[in-house]
N, C-alpha and C positions, 0 to 999 in steps of 0.2 A: 837139866832141860834136854829134852830129846830133840834132836835135829829134825827128825821126821815130823814130829808133832808141830814144831814151829813152822816148818815148811808147809805142812798141811793147813795150819791156822792162817798163815799168810796167803795161801792159795784161796782159802775160803773167803777171807776178807777181800782179796783181790777180785774174786768172782762176784761178791756182793756189791763191791764198788763198781765193777764193770756193769752189772745188771742195773744198779741204781742210775749210773751215768747214761746207759742206753735207754732206760725207761723214762727218766725225768729230765735229764740235762740235754741229751743229744737231740730229741725231737724239736724243742724250741730253737736250738742252734741251727738245725737243718732247715726249719721253717723260715727263720730269719735270713739265712743264706739264700734260700730259694726266693723269698720275697724280694731280697735285694737284687738278685740276678734278674728277676722279672722286671723290677723297676728300671734296672740298667738297660735291659733289652727293649722295654717300652720307650725309654728315653732315646735310645739309638734309633729306633723305628720312627719316633716322632721327629728326630733330627733329620733323618732321611726324607720323611714326608715334607718337612719344612724346606729342605734343600730343593726338592723337586718342585714344590710350590713356588719357591723363590725364583727358580729358573723359568717356570711357566709365567710368573708375574713379570719377569724381565722381558720375556718374549712378547707378552701382551703389551707391555709398555712400549717396546720398540715398534710393534705394529701400530699402536695408537699414535706414536710420535711420527711414524712414516705417513700414516693417514692424515694427521694434522698438517704435516709439511706439504703433502700433495694438495690437500684442500686449500691451504694458504696460497700455494703457487697458482692453483686454479683461480682463486679469488683475485689474486694480483693480475693474472692474465685477463680475466673478465673486466677488471677495473681499467686496465690499459686499453682494452678494446672499446669499452664505453667512453673512455677519455678521448680516444681517437675519433669515434663516431660523433661525440659531442663537439670536438674541435672542427671536424668536417662540417657539421651542421652550423656551427657558429660562423665558419668561413663562408658557407653558402648564404647564410642570412646576411652576413656583412656585404658580400658581393651584391646580393639582391637589394639591400638597403642603399648601397653605394650607387647602383644603377638607378634606383628610384630617385635618389637625391640628385644625381646628375641629370636625369630626365626632367625633374622638377626645376632644377637650375636653368636648364636649356629652355624650358617652357617660360620661366620667368624672364630670362634674358630675351627671348623672342617677343614676349609681351612688352617688355620695356623698349625693344627696338621698334615695334609697331607703334607704341605710344609716342616714342621720340619722333618717328617719322610723321605721325599725325600732327604732333605739336610743331614740328619743323615745317610741314606743309601749311599749317594755318599761319605760322609766323611769316613764311615766305609769301603767302597770299596777301597777308596784311601789309607786308613791306612792298609788295608789288602794287597794291592799291595805293599805298601812301606815295610810292614813287610816281605812279600815274597821276595822282592828285597833284603832286608837286609839278609834274610836267604840264599838266593842263591848267594848273593854277585855279582849279575849282574842285569842289567836293563831289565825289561820285557817290550816288545813292546805292547803298549795299543791297537793298531789297530789289532794286531794279536790275541790278547786275549779278544776282545770285547764280544765274546760269553761267555767267562768265567766270565767276569764282570757282564753281564746281568743276568746270572744264580745266581751269588752271591747276586745281588740286589734283585732278586726275592725271594731268601731264607731268606733274612733279612727282 
């Protein structure tokens, strides 16, 4: 065997193998690697987009939370103001009602005092008449002495 012929045959086989590999094996491998690299790049880009969207969602959530807190505090302040105004209104109504009740009680008391005075006057007049009757030992006609009784009531 000739060393040159063997070397030449090996070189031809190597070149055929290299051509076959470059023509049929290498392009699917390169395509698979490119496709995989593209998927990885897309995944990394999606992860970055997700990260920025998450950050913006956190910011929006914080803003909404702050807005809800301020709205809640405003509502609490409004409720406290309404409670104070209702309490003041209730106090005013209570004072008005108390004054009305006191005035009514005073009027009732005055009416009872007037009634008691009238009753007392009539009883005193009756006692005076009975006393005069006892003194005179005779009955006094009330119709004849109506004027005398009215004067007596007026004086009492």
